[in-house]
C-alpha positions as CSV (number, residue, x, y, z in Angstrom):
1,X,-52.0,-43.4,31.2
2,X,-50.7,-42.8,27.7
3,X,-47.6,-44.8,26.6
4,X,-46.5,-41.8,24.7
5,X,-44.7,-38.7,25.8
6,X,-46.7,-35.8,24.5
7,X,-45.7,-32.1,23.9
8,X,-48.7,-29.9,23.3
9,X,-48.8,-26.2,22.8
10,X,-49.1,-23.2,20.5
11,X,-46.9,-20.7,18.6
12,X,-47.8,-17.1,17.9
13,X,-46.9,-15.5,14.5
14,X,-46.3,-11.8,14.6
15,X,-44.9,-9.1,12.3
16,X,-41.7,-7.2,12.7
17,X,-42.4,-4.7,9.9
18,X,-42.2,-1.2,11.3
19,X,-45.8,-0.3,10.5
20,X,-47.1,-3.6,12.0
21,X,-44.6,-4.2,14.8
22,X,-45.9,-6.8,17.2
23,X,-49.2,-7.3,15.3
24,X,-50.4,-10.9,15.4
25,X,-50.5,-12.4,11.9
26,X,-51.1,-16.1,12.6
27,X,-50.9,-19.0,15.0
28,X,-50.1,-22.7,15.2
29,X,-51.4,-25.4,17.5
30,X,-49.4,-28.6,17.8
31,X,-49.2,-31.9,19.4
32,X,-46.0,-33.9,19.2
33,X,-46.4,-37.5,20.3
34,X,-43.1,-39.3,21.0
35,X,-44.0,-43.0,20.7
36,X,-42.3,-46.1,22.2
37,X,-41.2,-47.4,18.7
38,X,-38.9,-44.4,18.2
39,X,-41.4,-42.5,16.0
40,X,-42.6,-39.0,16.6
41,X,-46.0,-37.9,15.2
42,X,-46.5,-34.2,14.7
43,X,-50.1,-32.9,14.3
44,X,-50.2,-29.2,13.5
45,X,-52.9,-26.7,12.7
46,X,-51.5,-23.6,11.1
47,X,-53.2,-20.3,10.3
48,X,-51.7,-17.2,8.5
49,X,-54.0,-14.2,8.5
50,X,-52.2,-12.2,5.8
51,X,-54.1,-12.2,2.5
52,X,-54.5,-14.6,0.9
53,X,-55.0,-16.3,4.2
54,X,-53.6,-19.8,4.7
55,X,-55.0,-22.7,6.8
56,X,-52.9,-25.9,6.9
57,X,-53.5,-29.1,8.7
58,X,-50.5,-31.6,8.9
59,X,-49.9,-35.1,10.2
60,X,-46.2,-35.9,9.9
61,X,-44.5,-39.1,11.2
62,X,-40.7,-38.8,11.8
63,X,-38.0,-40.9,13.3
64,X,-37.2,-39.4,16.7
65,X,-33.4,-39.7,16.5
66,X,-32.9,-37.7,13.3
67,X,-36.3,-36.4,12.2
68,X,-36.2,-38.4,8.9
69,X,-39.7,-38.7,7.4
70,X,-41.9,-41.8,7.3
71,X,-45.2,-40.5,6.0
72,X,-47.3,-37.3,5.9
73,X,-50.7,-35.9,5.1
74,X,-51.5,-32.3,4.3
75,X,-54.7,-30.4,3.7
76,X,-54.5,-26.8,2.6
77,X,-56.9,-23.9,2.3
78,X,-55.9,-20.6,0.7
79,X,-58.0,-17.4,0.6
80,X,-60.8,-19.3,2.3
81,X,-61.0,-21.9,-0.5
82,X,-59.8,-25.4,-0.6
83,X,-56.4,-25.5,-2.3
84,X,-55.3,-29.2,-2.1
85,X,-54.6,-32.3,-0.1
86,X,-52.0,-35.0,-0.4
87,X,-50.4,-38.0,1.2
88,X,-46.7,-38.9,1.1
89,X,-44.7,-42.0,2.0
90,X,-40.9,-42.6,2.2
91,X,-39.9,-46.1,1.4
92,X,-36.6,-47.9,0.8
93,X,-35.2,-46.3,-2.4
94,X,-38.1,-44.1,-3.3
95,X,-40.6,-41.5,-2.1
96,X,-44.2,-41.5,-3.3
97,X,-47.0,-38.9,-3.3
98,X,-50.7,-38.9,-4.2
99,X,-52.2,-35.4,-4.2
100,X,-54.9,-33.2,-5.7
101,X,-54.8,-29.5,-5.9
102,X,-56.8,-26.7,-7.5
103,X,-54.2,-25.7,-10.0
104,X,-52.9,-29.0,-11.3
105,X,-55.7,-31.6,-10.5
106,X,-54.6,-35.1,-9.6
107,X,-50.9,-35.7,-9.3
108,X,-48.9,-38.9,-8.7
109,X,-45.2,-38.6,-7.9
110,X,-42.6,-41.3,-7.4
111,X,-39.0,-40.1,-6.9
112,X,-36.0,-42.5,-6.7
113,X,-34.0,-41.9,-3.5
114,X,-30.7,-43.8,-3.6
115,X,-30.0,-42.4,-0.1
116,X,-32.5,-42.2,2.7
117,X,-34.5,-38.9,2.6
118,X,-33.3,-36.9,5.6
119,X,-36.1,-34.3,5.8
120,X,-39.6,-33.3,4.7
121,X,-40.9,-29.9,5.6
122,X,-44.7,-29.7,5.3
123,X,-44.5,-26.0,6.6
124,X,-45.5,-26.1,10.2
125,X,-43.1,-23.7,11.9
126,X,-42.5,-26.3,14.6
127,X,-40.9,-28.4,12.0
128,X,-38.2,-25.7,11.4
129,X,-36.7,-26.6,14.7
130,X,-37.0,-30.4,14.2
131,X,-35.0,-29.9,11.0
132,X,-32.0,-29.0,13.1
133,X,-31.5,-32.6,14.2
134,X,-29.7,-33.0,10.9
135,X,-26.8,-30.9,12.2
136,X,-24.1,-33.0,14.0
137,X,-23.5,-31.0,17.2
138,X,-20.2,-32.9,17.8
139,X,-18.5,-30.8,15.2
140,X,-19.4,-27.6,17.1
141,X,-20.5,-24.3,15.6
142,X,-20.2,-24.1,11.8
143,X,-22.1,-24.5,8.5
144,X,-23.2,-27.6,6.7
145,X,-25.0,-27.8,3.3
146,X,-27.6,-30.5,2.9
147,X,-28.9,-31.8,-0.4
148,X,-32.0,-33.7,-1.4
149,X,-34.3,-32.2,1.2
150,X,-38.0,-32.5,0.5
151,X,-40.7,-29.8,0.8
152,X,-44.5,-30.1,0.2
153,X,-44.4,-26.6,-1.4
154,X,-41.5,-24.3,-2.5
155,X,-43.6,-21.3,-1.6
156,X,-42.3,-19.5,1.5
157,X,-45.7,-19.7,3.2
158,X,-46.4,-23.2,2.0
159,X,-49.4,-21.9,0.1
160,X,-49.2,-24.1,-3.0
161,X,-49.6,-27.8,-3.6
162,X,-49.2,-30.0,-1.7
163,X,-46.7,-31.9,-3.8
164,X,-43.0,-32.9,-3.6
165,X,-40.3,-30.3,-4.2
166,X,-36.7,-31.3,-3.8
167,X,-34.1,-28.7,-2.7
168,X,-31.0,-28.1,-0.6
169,X,-29.8,-25.5,1.8
170,X,-27.3,-24.9,4.6
171,X,-27.7,-25.1,8.3
172,X,-25.6,-22.9,10.6
173,X,-25.1,-23.7,14.2
174,X,-24.3,-20.6,16.2
175,X,-24.3,-22.0,19.8
176,X,-26.2,-22.2,23.0
177,X,-27.8,-19.3,25.0
178,X,-30.5,-18.6,27.5
179,X,-33.7,-17.0,26.1
180,X,-37.1,-16.0,27.3
181,X,-40.3,-16.5,25.3
182,X,-43.9,-16.2,26.1
183,X,-44.0,-19.8,27.3
184,X,-41.1,-19.3,29.8
185,X,-37.3,-19.3,30.1
186,X,-35.2,-21.9,28.3
187,X,-31.7,-23.0,27.4
188,X,-31.7,-22.8,23.6
189,X,-29.6,-23.8,20.6
190,X,-29.4,-21.1,18.0
191,X,-29.3,-22.1,14.3
192,X,-29.7,-20.3,11.0
193,X,-30.9,-21.4,7.6
194,X,-28.9,-20.1,4.6
195,X,-27.9,-21.0,1.1
196,X,-31.4,-21.0,-0.5
197,X,-30.4,-18.9,-3.5
198,X,-30.8,-21.0,-6.6
199,X,-32.4,-23.8,-4.7
200,X,-35.9,-22.2,-4.3
201,X,-37.9,-20.2,-6.9
202,X,-37.4,-17.2,-4.7
203,X,-34.5,-16.8,-2.2
204,X,-35.7,-17.1,1.3
205,X,-34.7,-14.1,3.5
206,X,-32.2,-14.8,6.4
207,X,-33.8,-17.1,8.9
208,X,-32.9,-17.7,12.6
209,X,-34.2,-20.5,14.7
210,X,-33.9,-21.2,18.4
211,X,-34.9,-24.6,19.8
212,X,-34.6,-26.3,23.2
213,X,-31.1,-27.5,24.0
214,X,-32.2,-31.1,24.5
215,X,-33.4,-34.1,22.5
216,X,-36.8,-32.5,21.8
217,X,-35.6,-29.7,19.6
218,X,-38.8,-27.9,20.3
219,X,-39.1,-24.5,18.6
220,X,-38.8,-21.6,21.0
221,X,-38.4,-18.7,18.6
222,X,-37.7,-18.0,15.0
223,X,-37.5,-15.0,12.7
224,X,-37.1,-14.1,9.0
225,X,-35.6,-10.9,7.9
226,X,-35.7,-9.3,4.4
227,X,-39.0,-8.5,2.9
228,X,-40.8,-10.9,5.3
229,X,-39.9,-9.4,8.8
230,X,-41.8,-12.2,10.5
231,X,-41.4,-13.5,14.1
232,X,-42.5,-16.8,15.6
233,X,-42.6,-17.6,19.3
234,X,-43.6,-20.5,21.6
235,X,-46.7,-19.1,23.4
236,X,-47.8,-22.1,25.5
237,X,-46.5,-25.6,26.3
238,X,-47.7,-28.6,28.2
239,X,-45.6,-31.8,28.6
240,X,-47.4,-35.0,29.4
241,X,-45.1,-37.8,30.6
242,X,-46.0,-41.5,30.0
């Protein structure tokens, strides 16, 4: 029997644009291994069909209690061609990255981090829910702005790099509600991501995220408005207890 608690499943990406309503535009297969040392390891295979197509494979290690990053590896294919791969590590006082991509060639980054880095988004949609662990639920519904958050790409589809990009944005906690998704019925926490204007090369449209109302913070549903009109939903889930 595995010593780890394992959450394994898939997400379905669909369009909400009127001319494509309900059309599948991608998918994500994930394994989240919750290990006895307090570390979660997320393995995610992500596919976006919209041209230029994106295929992304991610291995991301996070502390279970707050989702702060430890290390990450990313490999990216765009338009059917290899785009780049990279490795990142978060140490005491600095973050380091070794990467190669088609546009820039070999890149070495080392960024001083006087405070512990609270988040790395390598662009699996599942990670958008794990991000919400940053919000202190004890303060109730509200809005909190977070600085010095790391991305592996500032592109909304994560289709560049990989390399470090440092930004900030706000998390809004709306509250709890019951929702139904393809994988079943769940008690959910509803969050929103706002405040990206001026912090990304292009402002991200309004983005809502629902995750399980427990310590897993597993993504149940998410959606972006504006020009994107995209929808993400938990399609299948298997939980393997140790």
